[in-house]
Phi, psi and omega in degrees: 000141183276142175291345180295336179271355181266134178289149174272120183253154177216128176283127180270314179199152176202152173233191180297324185246350186229153176208148174232130179216158179241159179223127171273104185285155180301334180275004179096348179284143172256128177243153180238146187225127180247111180261121179239094187054249184261014178243133175239129177254129182254136182232141164277167185310311182296321179293320180297316179299316178295320178298317179297322176298320178297314181297323180297336180279351181292000000 
């Protein structure tokens, strides 16, 4: 299998139970992933930007 089909990932932040990471997908899209214990929420760039705006309001 070619590495060209694998996304390039980068950890943005993590703690013992939570992690946030991004993936540069082969199609050029950047996705963001929020891991909360055994649940992972996946975001496209526009959704991630909106989510960050929401968190800032907390």
